[in-house]
C-alpha positions, 0 to 999 in steps of 0.5 A, a space after each residue: 479475497 477476490 472481493 477485497 480486492 474487488 472492493 479495492 478496484 471500486 474504490 480506486 475507479 471512483 470518479 468523485 467520491 473518495 478523491 482524497 483516499 485516491 490521492 493518497 493511494 497507489 493505484 494498480 498501474 503505479 504498482 504494477 509499473 514499480 514492479 515491473 509488471 506487464 501482464 494482467 494475470 497477478 492484477 487481483 493478487 497486486 490489488 489484493 497486496 494494495 490493500 494489505 499494504 495499506 493497512 500494514 502502514 497504517 498499523 505500523 505507522 500508527 496512522 489514520 487515513 487523514 495521516 495517510 494524506 498528510 505524510 503522502 508521499 512517505 506513506 506511498 514509498 512505504 506502500 510501494 516497498 510492501 507491496 514488492 517485497 509480499 509480491 517478491 517473497 509471496 512463497 516466504 515472506 519474512 514479517 519481522 523483517 517487512 515490520 522493521 523496515 516499515 517501522 524504519 521508513 515510518 519512524 517519523 509519523 509513529 513518533 509524531 515528528 511530522 
């Protein structure tokens, strides 16, 4: 887990490479603000949850990296919701409920409407 969180952190802090990825990706600071977390103890956990959220959004939305950027606002909101849900329910998350919510949020992308 720590290596995955470290990889996410490294990718978020690149200056020139991966700017498209960064643009459509939520940052640690943005996520902590969304969660209203002002301490650093959970940074590794939150970074791991950001990576998990990105993968879930891609899987549930049936979208790739390019589609993340095209539908940036929707996918960012879906990712923030996912991180928030997993963070708040880390001891007993209902993944079926989370998946259904993500399907509703990402319906247009899933069905190719957008």
